[in-house]
VOVOTOR-475897 format. One record per residue (C-alpha): x, y, z; residue number from 1. Coordinates in steps of 0.1 Angstrom, whole numbers, m for minus. Example, Ala and Ser with C-alpha at 12.3 -4.5 7.8 and 13.67 -1.06 7.14 Angstrom:
<kemars>
<kemar x="123" y="m45" z="78" lumro="1"/>
<kemar x="137" y="m11" z="71" lumro="2"/>
</kemars>
This chain:
<kemars>
<kemar x="129" y="m228" z="60" lumro="1"/>
<kemar x="163" y="m243" z="70" lumro="2"/>
<kemar x="169" y="m258" z="104" lumro="3"/>
<kemar x="191" y="m228" z="113" lumro="4"/>
<kemar x="163" y="m203" z="105" lumro="5"/>
<kemar x="141" y="m191" z="134" lumro="6"/>
<kemar x="104" y="m193" z="132" lumro="7"/>
<kemar x="84" y="m160" z="132" lumro="8"/>
<kemar x="71" y="m157" z="168" lumro="9"/>
<kemar x="36" y="m141" z="170" lumro="10"/>
<kemar x="16" y="m127" z="199" lumro="11"/>
<kemar x="m22" y="m126" z="193" lumro="12"/>
<kemar x="m41" y="m98" z="211" lumro="13"/>
<kemar x="m79" y="m100" z="210" lumro="14"/>
<kemar x="m106" y="m100" z="236" lumro="15"/>
<kemar x="m125" y="m128" z="217" lumro="16"/>
<kemar x="m113" y="m163" z="226" lumro="17"/>
<kemar x="m129" y="m176" z="194" lumro="18"/>
<kemar x="m109" y="m151" z="173" lumro="19"/>
<kemar x="m77" y="m158" z="192" lumro="20"/>
<kemar x="m80" y="m195" z="185" lumro="21"/>
<kemar x="m90" y="m190" z="149" lumro="22"/>
<kemar x="m60" y="m167" z="142" lumro="23"/>
<kemar x="m37" y="m192" z="160" lumro="24"/>
<kemar x="m52" y="m221" z="139" lumro="25"/>
<kemar x="m46" y="m202" z="107" lumro="26"/>
<kemar x="m10" y="m191" z="115" lumro="27"/>
<kemar x="0" y="m225" z="130" lumro="28"/>
<kemar x="m7" y="m242" z="96" lumro="29"/>
<kemar x="26" y="m226" z="84" lumro="30"/>
<kemar x="58" y="m242" z="95" lumro="31"/>
<kemar x="76" y="m209" z="95" lumro="32"/>
<kemar x="53" y="m194" z="121" lumro="33"/>
<kemar x="50" y="m201" z="158" lumro="34"/>
<kemar x="22" y="m186" z="180" lumro="35"/>
<kemar x="40" y="m179" z="213" lumro="36"/>
<kemar x="12" y="m162" z="233" lumro="37"/>
<kemar x="m22" y="m148" z="237" lumro="38"/>
<kemar x="m36" y="m117" z="254" lumro="39"/>
<kemar x="m73" y="m107" z="260" lumro="40"/>
<kemar x="m66" y="m70" z="267" lumro="41"/>
<kemar x="m38" y="m44" z="264" lumro="42"/>
<kemar x="m26" y="m48" z="300" lumro="43"/>
<kemar x="m19" y="m86" z="295" lumro="44"/>
<kemar x="m5" y="m78" z="261" lumro="45"/>
<kemar x="20" y="m54" z="276" lumro="46"/>
<kemar x="33" y="m81" z="300" lumro="47"/>
<kemar x="35" y="m106" z="271" lumro="48"/>
<kemar x="54" y="m82" z="249" lumro="49"/>
<kemar x="81" y="m78" z="276" lumro="50"/>
<kemar x="82" y="m115" z="285" lumro="51"/>
<kemar x="80" y="m131" z="250" lumro="52"/>
<kemar x="96" y="m105" z="227" lumro="53"/>
<kemar x="76" y="m116" z="197" lumro="54"/>
<kemar x="86" y="m108" z="161" lumro="55"/>
<kemar x="50" y="m98" z="152" lumro="56"/>
<kemar x="19" y="m88" z="171" lumro="57"/>
<kemar x="m17" y="m91" z="158" lumro="58"/>
<kemar x="m39" y="m65" z="175" lumro="59"/>
<kemar x="m77" y="m61" z="177" lumro="60"/>
<kemar x="m84" y="m24" z="180" lumro="61"/>
<kemar x="m117" y="m27" z="198" lumro="62"/>
<kemar x="m109" y="m41" z="232" lumro="63"/>
<kemar x="m118" y="m36" z="269" lumro="64"/>
<kemar x="m98" y="m16" z="295" lumro="65"/>
<kemar x="m78" y="3" z="268" lumro="66"/>
<kemar x="m86" y="10" z="232" lumro="67"/>
<kemar x="m63" y="m5" z="206" lumro="68"/>
<kemar x="m51" y="29" z="192" lumro="69"/>
<kemar x="m40" y="41" z="226" lumro="70"/>
<kemar x="m22" y="8" z="233" lumro="71"/>
<kemar x="m6" y="9" z="198" lumro="72"/>
<kemar x="8" y="44" z="205" lumro="73"/>
<kemar x="24" y="32" z="237" lumro="74"/>
<kemar x="38" y="1" z="221" lumro="75"/>
<kemar x="54" y="21" z="193" lumro="76"/>
<kemar x="69" y="45" z="217" lumro="77"/>
<kemar x="83" y="20" z="243" lumro="78"/>
<kemar x="84" y="m15" z="227" lumro="79"/>
<kemar x="80" y="m11" z="189" lumro="80"/>
<kemar x="70" y="m44" z="173" lumro="81"/>
<kemar x="57" y="m50" z="138" lumro="82"/>
<kemar x="19" y="m50" z="142" lumro="83"/>
<kemar x="m10" y="m62" z="121" lumro="84"/>
<kemar x="m43" y="m46" z="130" lumro="85"/>
<kemar x="m72" y="m71" z="128" lumro="86"/>
<kemar x="m104" y="m51" z="124" lumro="87"/>
<kemar x="m140" y="m59" z="116" lumro="88"/>
<kemar x="m155" y="m37" z="89" lumro="89"/>
<kemar x="m179" y="m10" z="97" lumro="90"/>
<kemar x="m172" y="26" z="87" lumro="91"/>
<kemar x="m161" y="38" z="121" lumro="92"/>
<kemar x="m138" y="8" z="126" lumro="93"/>
<kemar x="m123" y="12" z="91" lumro="94"/>
<kemar x="m113" y="48" z="99" lumro="95"/>
<kemar x="m98" y="36" z="132" lumro="96"/>
<kemar x="m78" y="9" z="113" lumro="97"/>
<kemar x="m64" y="35" z="89" lumro="98"/>
<kemar x="m54" y="57" z="119" lumro="99"/>
<kemar x="m36" y="27" z="133" lumro="100"/>
<kemar x="m14" y="26" z="101" lumro="101"/>
<kemar x="m5" y="62" z="107" lumro="102"/>
<kemar x="5" y="54" z="143" lumro="103"/>
<kemar x="28" y="26" z="133" lumro="104"/>
<kemar x="9" y="m6" z="124" lumro="105"/>
<kemar x="24" y="m24" z="94" lumro="106"/>
<kemar x="m8" y="m37" z="78" lumro="107"/>
<kemar x="m46" y="m43" z="82" lumro="108"/>
<kemar x="m64" y="m77" z="82" lumro="109"/>
<kemar x="m101" y="m78" z="79" lumro="110"/>
<kemar x="m116" y="m99" z="107" lumro="111"/>
<kemar x="m133" y="m129" z="90" lumro="112"/>
<kemar x="m171" y="m133" z="92" lumro="113"/>
<kemar x="m177" y="m168" z="104" lumro="114"/>
<kemar x="m204" y="m184" z="83" lumro="115"/>
<kemar x="m208" y="m214" z="60" lumro="116"/>
<kemar x="m194" y="m193" z="31" lumro="117"/>
<kemar x="m161" y="m184" z="48" lumro="118"/>
<kemar x="m131" y="m198" z="31" lumro="119"/>
<kemar x="m107" y="m202" z="60" lumro="120"/>
<kemar x="m79" y="m216" z="39" lumro="121"/>
<kemar x="m76" y="m186" z="16" lumro="122"/>
<kemar x="m81" y="m162" z="45" lumro="123"/>
<kemar x="m54" y="m180" z="64" lumro="124"/>
<kemar x="m30" y="m178" z="35" lumro="125"/>
<kemar x="m36" y="m140" z="33" lumro="126"/>
<kemar x="m29" y="m136" z="70" lumro="127"/>
<kemar x="2" y="m157" z="68" lumro="128"/>
<kemar x="15" y="m136" z="40" lumro="129"/>
<kemar x="9" y="m104" z="60" lumro="130"/>
<kemar x="27" y="m119" z="91" lumro="131"/>
<kemar x="57" y="m128" z="70" lumro="132"/>
<kemar x="59" y="m94" z="55" lumro="133"/>
<kemar x="55" y="m77" z="89" lumro="134"/>
<kemar x="83" y="m98" z="103" lumro="135"/>
<kemar x="108" y="m80" z="80" lumro="136"/>
<kemar x="92" y="m46" z="83" lumro="137"/>
<kemar x="111" y="m15" z="96" lumro="138"/>
<kemar x="86" y="m1" z="121" lumro="139"/>
<kemar x="109" y="28" z="129" lumro="140"/>
<kemar x="105" y="40" z="93" lumro="141"/>
<kemar x="68" y="46" z="98" lumro="142"/>
<kemar x="73" y="67" z="129" lumro="143"/>
<kemar x="103" y="85" z="113" lumro="144"/>
<kemar x="83" y="93" z="81" lumro="145"/>
<kemar x="54" y="107" z="101" lumro="146"/>
<kemar x="76" y="129" z="124" lumro="147"/>
<kemar x="101" y="141" z="98" lumro="148"/>
<kemar x="80" y="145" z="67" lumro="149"/>
<kemar x="47" y="162" z="77" lumro="150"/>
<kemar x="19" y="160" z="53" lumro="151"/>
<kemar x="11" y="189" z="30" lumro="152"/>
<kemar x="m19" y="206" z="46" lumro="153"/>
<kemar x="m29" y="226" z="16" lumro="154"/>
<kemar x="m60" y="206" z="7" lumro="155"/>
<kemar x="m78" y="232" z="m15" lumro="156"/>
<kemar x="m89" y="216" z="m47" lumro="157"/>
<kemar x="m75" y="233" z="m77" lumro="158"/>
<kemar x="m86" y="228" z="m113" lumro="159"/>
<kemar x="m55" y="218" z="m133" lumro="160"/>
<kemar x="m43" y="247" z="m155" lumro="161"/>
<kemar x="m27" y="249" z="m189" lumro="162"/>
<kemar x="2" y="228" z="m179" lumro="163"/>
<kemar x="m19" y="197" z="m176" lumro="164"/>
<kemar x="m40" y="204" z="m207" lumro="165"/>
<kemar x="m12" y="193" z="m230" lumro="166"/>
<kemar x="1" y="167" z="m206" lumro="167"/>
<kemar x="m2" y="132" z="m220" lumro="168"/>
<kemar x="17" y="114" z="m192" lumro="169"/>
<kemar x="1" y="86" z="m172" lumro="170"/>
<kemar x="16" y="80" z="m137" lumro="171"/>
<kemar x="13" y="44" z="m125" lumro="172"/>
<kemar x="21" y="35" z="m89" lumro="173"/>
<kemar x="23" y="2" z="m70" lumro="174"/>
<kemar x="27" y="m3" z="m33" lumro="175"/>
<kemar x="20" y="m29" z="m7" lumro="176"/>
<kemar x="32" y="m33" z="30" lumro="177"/>
<kemar x="38" y="1" z="44" lumro="178"/>
<kemar x="24" y="17" z="12" lumro="179"/>
<kemar x="m5" y="35" z="28" lumro="180"/>
<kemar x="17" y="60" z="46" lumro="181"/>
<kemar x="41" y="62" z="17" lumro="182"/>
<kemar x="13" y="71" z="m6" lumro="183"/>
<kemar x="0" y="97" z="18" lumro="184"/>
<kemar x="34" y="114" z="18" lumro="185"/>
<kemar x="40" y="111" z="m20" lumro="186"/>
<kemar x="6" y="123" z="m31" lumro="187"/>
<kemar x="2" y="150" z="m6" lumro="188"/>
<kemar x="34" y="166" z="m19" lumro="189"/>
<kemar x="23" y="166" z="m55" lumro="190"/>
<kemar x="6" y="197" z="m70" lumro="191"/>
<kemar x="m29" y="198" z="m85" lumro="192"/>
<kemar x="m14" y="196" z="m120" lumro="193"/>
<kemar x="m4" y="160" z="m117" lumro="194"/>
<kemar x="m8" y="137" z="m147" lumro="195"/>
<kemar x="m37" y="112" z="m147" lumro="196"/>
<kemar x="m27" y="86" z="m120" lumro="197"/>
<kemar x="m35" y="50" z="m114" lumro="198"/>
<kemar x="m26" y="31" z="m83" lumro="199"/>
<kemar x="m25" y="m4" z="m70" lumro="200"/>
<kemar x="m22" y="m7" z="m32" lumro="201"/>
<kemar x="m25" y="m42" z="m18" lumro="202"/>
<kemar x="m53" y="m37" z="7" lumro="203"/>
<kemar x="m84" y="m56" z="19" lumro="204"/>
<kemar x="m115" y="m47" z="m1" lumro="205"/>
<kemar x="m132" y="m34" z="30" lumro="206"/>
<kemar x="m108" y="m5" z="34" lumro="207"/>
<kemar x="m98" y="8" z="m1" lumro="208"/>
<kemar x="m128" y="32" z="m5" lumro="209"/>
<kemar x="m121" y="48" z="29" lumro="210"/>
<kemar x="m84" y="50" z="22" lumro="211"/>
<kemar x="m91" y="68" z="m11" lumro="212"/>
<kemar x="m113" y="92" z="8" lumro="213"/>
<kemar x="m86" y="99" z="33" lumro="214"/>
<kemar x="m61" y="106" z="5" lumro="215"/>
<kemar x="m87" y="129" z="m12" lumro="216"/>
<kemar x="m89" y="149" z="20" lumro="217"/>
<kemar x="m52" y="157" z="21" lumro="218"/>
<kemar x="m45" y="162" z="m16" lumro="219"/>
<kemar x="m52" y="193" z="m39" lumro="220"/>
<kemar x="m66" y="170" z="m66" lumro="221"/>
<kemar x="m93" y="143" z="m68" lumro="222"/>
<kemar x="m85" y="108" z="m54" lumro="223"/>
<kemar x="m112" y="81" z="m56" lumro="224"/>
<kemar x="m117" y="44" z="m55" lumro="225"/>
<kemar x="m118" y="34" z="m92" lumro="226"/>
<kemar x="m150" y="23" z="m109" lumro="227"/>
<kemar x="m150" y="6" z="m143" lumro="228"/>
<kemar x="m149" y="31" z="m172" lumro="229"/>
<kemar x="m137" y="60" z="m149" lumro="230"/>
<kemar x="m117" y="84" z="m171" lumro="231"/>
<kemar x="m80" y="89" z="m163" lumro="232"/>
<kemar x="m72" y="126" z="m167" lumro="233"/>
<kemar x="m49" y="152" z="m152" lumro="234"/>
<kemar x="m58" y="161" z="m117" lumro="235"/>
<kemar x="m73" y="127" z="m109" lumro="236"/>
<kemar x="m60" y="97" z="m90" lumro="237"/>
<kemar x="m78" y="63" z="m93" lumro="238"/>
<kemar x="m71" y="37" z="m66" lumro="239"/>
<kemar x="m78" y="1" z="m75" lumro="240"/>
<kemar x="m105" y="m14" z="m53" lumro="241"/>
<kemar x="m96" y="m43" z="m31" lumro="242"/>
<kemar x="m102" y="m78" z="m47" lumro="243"/>
<kemar x="m104" y="m66" z="m83" lumro="244"/>
<kemar x="m76" y="m62" z="m108" lumro="245"/>
<kemar x="m75" y="m28" z="m126" lumro="246"/>
<kemar x="m61" y="m22" z="m161" lumro="247"/>
<kemar x="m58" y="8" z="m184" lumro="248"/>
<kemar x="m80" y="9" z="m215" lumro="249"/>
<kemar x="m89" y="33" z="m243" lumro="250"/>
<kemar x="m122" y="52" z="m243" lumro="251"/>
<kemar x="m123" y="71" z="m276" lumro="252"/>
<kemar x="m94" y="95" z="m275" lumro="253"/>
<kemar x="m91" y="92" z="m237" lumro="254"/>
<kemar x="m79" y="66" z="m212" lumro="255"/>
<kemar x="m101" y="49" z="m187" lumro="256"/>
<kemar x="m98" y="20" z="m163" lumro="257"/>
<kemar x="m115" y="m14" z="m164" lumro="258"/>
<kemar x="m120" y="m36" z="m134" lumro="259"/>
<kemar x="m121" y="m73" z="m135" lumro="260"/>
<kemar x="m120" y="m104" z="m114" lumro="261"/>
<kemar x="m97" y="m132" z="m124" lumro="262"/>
<kemar x="m71" y="m153" z="m106" lumro="263"/>
<kemar x="m47" y="m139" z="m80" lumro="264"/>
<kemar x="m14" y="m126" z="m95" lumro="265"/>
<kemar x="16" y="m132" z="m72" lumro="266"/>
<kemar x="m10" y="m141" z="m46" lumro="267"/>
<kemar x="m28" y="m107" z="m46" lumro="268"/>
<kemar x="m57" y="m90" z="m63" lumro="269"/>
<kemar x="m55" y="m63" z="m73" lumro="270"/>
<kemar x="m20" y="m68" z="m86" lumro="271"/>
<kemar x="3" y="m42" z="m101" lumro="272"/>
<kemar x="17" y="m63" z="m130" lumro="273"/>
<kemar x="m16" y="m63" z="m150" lumro="274"/>
<kemar x="m19" y="m26" z="m146" lumro="275"/>
<kemar x="17" y="m19" z="m155" lumro="276"/>
<kemar x="15" y="m42" z="m185" lumro="277"/>
<kemar x="m16" y="m24" z="m198" lumro="278"/>
<kemar x="1" y="10" z="m193" lumro="279"/>
<kemar x="32" y="m3" z="m212" lumro="280"/>
<kemar x="10" y="m14" z="m241" lumro="281"/>
<kemar x="m12" y="18" z="m244" lumro="282"/>
<kemar x="10" y="46" z="m231" lumro="283"/>
<kemar x="46" y="36" z="m238" lumro="284"/>
<kemar x="71" y="64" z="m235" lumro="285"/>
<kemar x="44" y="88" z="m221" lumro="286"/>
<kemar x="43" y="68" z="m188" lumro="287"/>
<kemar x="60" y="72" z="m155" lumro="288"/>
<kemar x="61" y="41" z="m132" lumro="289"/>
<kemar x="67" y="40" z="m95" lumro="290"/>
<kemar x="72" y="11" z="m72" lumro="291"/>
<kemar x="70" y="18" z="m34" lumro="292"/>
<kemar x="75" y="m2" z="m3" lumro="293"/>
<kemar x="60" y="m37" z="m2" lumro="294"/>
<kemar x="67" y="m74" z="1" lumro="295"/>
<kemar x="69" y="m97" z="m29" lumro="296"/>
<kemar x="75" y="m96" z="m66" lumro="297"/>
<kemar x="44" y="m78" z="m78" lumro="298"/>
<kemar x="51" y="m49" z="m102" lumro="299"/>
<kemar x="86" y="m59" z="m112" lumro="300"/>
<kemar x="78" y="m76" z="m145" lumro="301"/>
<kemar x="52" y="m50" z="m155" lumro="302"/>
<kemar x="75" y="m22" z="m147" lumro="303"/>
<kemar x="101" y="m38" z="m170" lumro="304"/>
<kemar x="75" y="m39" z="m197" lumro="305"/>
<kemar x="69" y="m2" z="m192" lumro="306"/>
<kemar x="107" y="5" z="m193" lumro="307"/>
<kemar x="110" y="m15" z="m225" lumro="308"/>
<kemar x="82" y="6" z="m240" lumro="309"/>
<kemar x="100" y="38" z="m231" lumro="310"/>
<kemar x="86" y="49" z="m197" lumro="311"/>
<kemar x="106" y="65" z="m169" lumro="312"/>
<kemar x="106" y="44" z="m138" lumro="313"/>
<kemar x="114" y="51" z="m101" lumro="314"/>
<kemar x="118" y="28" z="m71" lumro="315"/>
<kemar x="117" y="37" z="m35" lumro="316"/>
<kemar x="151" y="31" z="m18" lumro="317"/>
<kemar x="158" y="5" z="10" lumro="318"/>
<kemar x="164" y="31" z="37" lumro="319"/>
<kemar x="130" y="46" z="36" lumro="320"/>
<kemar x="110" y="15" z="27" lumro="321"/>
<kemar x="90" y="m3" z="54" lumro="322"/>
<kemar x="96" y="m36" z="34" lumro="323"/>
<kemar x="122" y="m35" z="6" lumro="324"/>
<kemar x="107" y="m64" z="m14" lumro="325"/>
<kemar x="89" y="m50" z="m44" lumro="326"/>
<kemar x="114" y="m22" z="m51" lumro="327"/>
<kemar x="143" y="m46" z="m47" lumro="328"/>
<kemar x="128" y="m70" z="m73" lumro="329"/>
<kemar x="122" y="m42" z="m97" lumro="330"/>
<kemar x="157" y="m29" z="m93" lumro="331"/>
<kemar x="172" y="m64" z="m96" lumro="332"/>
<kemar x="157" y="m71" z="m130" lumro="333"/>
<kemar x="167" y="m36" z="m144" lumro="334"/>
<kemar x="132" y="m22" z="m145" lumro="335"/>
<kemar x="140" y="12" z="m129" lumro="336"/>
<kemar x="159" y="43" z="m140" lumro="337"/>
<kemar x="165" y="58" z="m106" lumro="338"/>
<kemar x="162" y="47" z="m69" lumro="339"/>
<kemar x="152" y="75" z="m45" lumro="340"/>
<kemar x="142" y="80" z="m8" lumro="341"/>
<kemar x="105" y="85" z="m5" lumro="342"/>
<kemar x="108" y="123" z="2" lumro="343"/>
<kemar x="125" y="129" z="m31" lumro="344"/>
<kemar x="101" y="109" z="m54" lumro="345"/>
<kemar x="74" y="136" z="m58" lumro="346"/>
<kemar x="99" y="162" z="m70" lumro="347"/>
<kemar x="114" y="137" z="m94" lumro="348"/>
<kemar x="80" y="129" z="m108" lumro="349"/>
<kemar x="72" y="166" z="m114" lumro="350"/>
<kemar x="107" y="173" z="m128" lumro="351"/>
<kemar x="101" y="145" z="m153" lumro="352"/>
<kemar x="67" y="160" z="m162" lumro="353"/>
<kemar x="81" y="195" z="m167" lumro="354"/>
<kemar x="109" y="181" z="m188" lumro="355"/>
<kemar x="84" y="163" z="m211" lumro="356"/>
<kemar x="62" y="194" z="m212" lumro="357"/>
<kemar x="92" y="216" z="m224" lumro="358"/>
<kemar x="101" y="190" z="m250" lumro="359"/>
<kemar x="65" y="189" z="m263" lumro="360"/>
<kemar x="63" y="227" z="m264" lumro="361"/>
<kemar x="97" y="230" z="m281" lumro="362"/>
<kemar x="85" y="207" z="m309" lumro="363"/>
<kemar x="54" y="228" z="m317" lumro="364"/>
<kemar x="62" y="251" z="m347" lumro="365"/>
<kemar x="58" y="288" z="m341" lumro="366"/>
</kemars>
């Protein structure tokens, strides 16, 4: 950071003094971040927001006097600030954390369990990355997306018809910061006849299963957290579980996914590049690649491999992205064919599928 650059100013809101100090310790290790204030409850936080005007707020959603969701709604209405929800993991709290993303939170951070096995340095690096991404986020885009592009409420599960039986296309999607809401809107506006779909969404491992369940409840096709050897087929969406890379593999005449550990790629696991690279190698011209909102470089090189292998690739545009990092990098290296606002991507995907289907049928001798 140059001397002329300003530090990212963070307000920490948590009723636990231990957690407040721990978060401050982790963030203060980065020279680009300055912790400017603390608040033990939403009422103090409201005053601190007005007084300090932070760039980012971290928010515990289980607090006294006012619950975090109610407070977040008020913040987004009156004083929108990029917010990272810090949540301990139990089923009820994971659902609340996901609702916070719909209200306007930029990201989720799993509250660390403090024991002898806790690796505070790696946890701190993860939180620092989230804060830096949040600092450049367009919070207004989250609220605008939810107000102007309502979800498809037709959640009846439909068995894919003849269209998908001859469909060999694999759809591969990558998203990060802001991606949970983008994926909700993209997937809920796709029909049951979607091609087999694989997704990497950068997200803590504690929340990916519940997020997959939430997508499954609003989509007319199956969405599940991936397990090794799950078959990729039309009408099914597989979401990479947190903290494991996911790649495409062959299972006889079908495709499946494999999960593996391994080093972080671009500082994340799962990463989109390994998935996209495997799709490029195995699917080639029968693939469609999509990069949605998110910070960083992940997905760009893998998407370029897909393009070079003949795939059709789409990037979300800057105006509708929460963070225009991953799409920007993919566009910059020439890995995309088209750049679209979020609300037009689902139609583009299906238009491409129909175009391929017509070509395939036209090639069949009568």
